[in-house]
N, C-alpha and C positions, 0 to 999 in steps of 0.2 A: 813520599815526602820530598819536597824540593831541597836542593842544596842551598845553604845560605840563609837560614833563619837567623834572627838576631841572637845576640849574646853568645857569639862564638869565641869566647875568651880563651878556650883551650888551644886555639891556634897561635896564641901570642906569648906563650911561655912566661906568664907573669909580668909582662911589660905594660899592661893596661892599668892605669890608675883612676880613670874616670870612664864609666861605662854608660854611654847614651844609647846603646844599640838595642836593648830590649825595652818593652813598655813597663818595666818594673821600676818603681822608685826605690833606689837602693839604700837610702839613708834612714833605715828603720832600726830601732833598738831591739835586737833579738835576744838579749841576755836572759830575759825571763824564760823564753822558749828553750834556750839552750839548757838552762838549769832543769827545767821540767823533763826534757828528754834524757838528760844525763842521769836523772833520778829514776827513770823508767826503762833503762836499757835492758832489763831482764825480759821485757816483752818480746825481744828479738829471738828468744830461745824457744818460743812456742808459736804455733800457728795463730795468725790473727783471726778475727771473726770471719767466717766464710763470706758473709755479706756484712758490710759495716753498719749493722743495725743500730748500735748505740749512737753513732755519729749522725745517722739519718734522723733518729728520734730527737736528738738535741737541736739539729737545724730546724726540724718541724716545729718544735716548741718555741724556738726563738722567733720564727717568722709567722706563726699562727696557721700552720698547715697540719695536715695529718702526715704521719710517717709514710703512708702509702703514696704520698704526692712528692716524695723526695727520693732521689737515687744518687748516692755518692759514688764517684768514679776516680780512677787513677789519672787525675788532672782533667781539665775540660776536654782534652784531646780524646780520651777514651769515650766520653759522652758523644762526641761527634761521630766516632767510628761505630759505636753501638746503634745510634739512630740510623746511620746509613745502612748498617747490616739488617736492622729490623725491617726497613722498608726497601729492601734491595730491589734492583731492576726497575726502579721508577724513573720518571723524568724529573731531575732536580734543577731548579733555577737558582743560580748563585749571584747575588748582587755584588758586582765588582767595582773597583779593585778591592780585594779583601784577602784574608788569611787563606793560604793555599790548601789547608787540610780539609776544608769542606769538599772541594772538588776532588781531592785525592781520595778521600774516604768513599765518596760516591762512586768514583770510577772503579775502585777496588771491589765494590759490591754490585757492579753491573748497572749502575745508573747511566742514563743519558744526561750529560751535564750541559745546561744551557746558560751561558753567562748573560746577564743583563745589567745595565748601567744606570737605571733610574727606576724607582718603584712604580712609576706610571707605565713602564714598558715591560711589565711582567709577562713572560711568554704564556700564551693560552694553554699550552699542553702541560704546564708544570703540575706535578703531583706533590712535590716538596719545594719549599722556598727557604733558602738559607740567607739570613741577614745578620751581619755582625753590627751590634749597636751598644755602645759606641764602636765605630768601625775601626778596624786595623787594616791599613796603615794610616788612614787620613785623620782619625780622631773625631770625625763628624758623627753627630747624633741625629738619627732619623726621627722626625717629630712623632710623638706618641699618637696624636690624633690621626696623622696620615697612616700610620701602621694599623690603627684600629679600623679605619675605613677599608684598608686593603684586606685585612683578615675577615671582616664581616662580609665583604663582597666576594670572597673566594672560600666559601665554607667547605669545599671539597679538597682544598689544599692544606697540607700540614706546614705550618710556619715554624721553622727552627730559628730562634732568635738568640744569638750568643751575646750575653750581657757580661762577659768576663771582666770588662773594664767599667762596670756600672758604678763602682765606688769612686771613680776618678772624673765624674762630671756632676754638675749641679742641674743639668737638664732633666725634665721628668721622663721616667722610663716605666715600663710595666713592673708592677709589684708581683711577687710570687703568688699572692692570693688571686690577683686579677688573672694571671695566666692560667692558674689551676682551674679557674671557673670557665675557661674557654676550651672547647673540645678539640681544637685544631692548633694549639700552640704549645711548644716546648721552649722553656727558657734554660739556657746554660749559664752556669756561674763558676767563679774561680776564686778559691781562697788563696791560691798561688799568687795571683796578681795583687789582691788587697794587702796581703801581709808579706809580700816579697819573699816567698819561700818556693821558688820554682823547682828546686831540687827535691822537694817532698811530694809533688804531684798530688794536690788535693783539689778536686773539682766536684761538681754535682749538677744535676738538672732537676727542674721542677716542672710539673705538668699535672693534668687531671689524673686521678688514680688509674683509670683504664689505660691511658697512654703509658704511664710509668710501669705498670705491671707488664705491659707488652714489651717495652724496650728492655726492662730489667731482666727479662727471661733470657736475654742473650749475653748478659754479663758473666764472665767466667768467675769461678770461686776464687777468693783470696786476691782479688785484683788490687785491693788497697792494703798496703802493708801496715804492720802494727805501729811503727813510729809515726806514720802519717795519721793514723787514727788518733794516737795520743796527741799529736800536734793539733789536730782539728779540734779536739775537746778543749785544749788550752786556749787556742785562738778564739773560739766562740765565747769563752769565759772572760778572757783578758785582752783580747786582740785590739779592741777599740782604744785601749790606752796607749798602744804602741804604733798604730797605723798613722799614715801621713796626715798632716793638716791639709785637707784638700783645698779649701778656699785659698790658703796661702800658696799652695803649690800651683794652682791655676793662675794666680796673679803673677807668680814667677815665670810660668810658661808664657804668658802674654808678653812679659818684659823681654824674655829670650827671643820670642818670635819677632818682636819689633826691632831688637838689636841686630838680629841676623838679616832681616829685610833691609835695614839701613846700610848694610855693607854693599848693597847693589849686586851681590854675587848670586843670590838665591831668590826664588819666589817661594813664599810660605803659603801653603794651603790653609784655609780656615779650619780651626779645630775647636772642639768643645771639651777637650781633655788636656792632660799634661803632656801628651806626645803629639807630634806633628809630622806631616809629610812636606818635604822641601824638594825643589827642582833647581838644579844648577843652571845658571845662564850660560856658563861655559864649562867645558870639561866633562869628565865622567865621574859618577859617584864612586866607582871602584877605585879610581886614582886618589880621590879625596880620602877615602877610607884608609888606604894604605899609608898615605902621608900622615894623617892624624895619629894612626896607631904607631907608626915607626918613629915619628919626630916628637910627638906630644903625649904618647901613652893614653890616647883617647880612642874609644871605639864607637862607631856609628853603624847604622844598618843600611847597607846598600839595598835599595828597594827596587832595583831594576828587574828582579825576577817575579814581581807581582804582575799577574796578567793585567794588561792595559797600561802598564807603565814602561818607561824606557830607561836607557842607561844613565840619565841625568838625575834620577830620583833617589833620595835617601830619606831615612826616617830617624828621628831622635826623640828621646824622652827627657824632659827637663829634670835636672838634678839640683844641687845646691847653687845658690847665687854665685859663689866663687868658681865652682866648676863651669857653670854656664858662661861666665865672663871669659874664662880661659878658652872655652870652645869658640866663642865669637872671635877672639883675638887670633886663634890658630887658623880658623877659616879665612880670616882676613889676610894672614901671612901667606896662605896657600894661593889666594887670589892674586897676590902681588908677585908671585914667583915668575 
């Protein structure tokens, strides 16, 4: 695990008032979830389900799958490591720049990691292909037709497609049923991202029954805790009422990108989501990060430790219009120093 993932609030002793650093939209009403969990605290005094059968069954019913095509995990990250473990000692091609845990998980389990930077440049020797879609940190969505062609033309490769941010785009993506019908595709999903509950660690993956059975066999018992299971049930039942208004959030993200570009201080990479990658024209992202945190109580993600990026890159996720306007003004002040 690299040092410097986003959302490092713990380093700033309560000084942060606006958090742009993770790809979570923070302005979600969790009051109903808090009530449900407070009413169910007694579940913490007993072991949870050894495998989260009830939550897997509910996800399957909601999305028209069989329970055997769903595996709930301790966040999307556990899914990544389980897949790498199941297919250990393979050659894994990772579409870069992207989330570091794909390569980290693969190296931990003896994979030879081959970075590539365009779907058309897929290494011939790849046994597994890791694609984040929408991508982190760029926000770019790889077009569904392009991915379909790639998957069909490489039937001997396993395609691991991380759709953790699928809720935050209007671009077409694979459905769970579509992926489950393909023998060489695993989709990763995240309730953490959709409902802004990163502390609960609720993820899952979907695939054909044979793939799920094979990968699930490596999951340790009780990996998903009882409160996370309770939260998962509540969010599947009630969560759509509290999740972000995605079209409005994307409109606000576009406005934020235009205002930041207008400062002349940053280049904004195209994005299909509410988060975006930016490159400073002058200075270092680490210096901007410390200035914004220290002087304005704002936290951004220094993206210089993504493979393929340099010290001028940072990432932000759009928040409320008021917070976004304050960020633009603060970046402008830093540029005038």
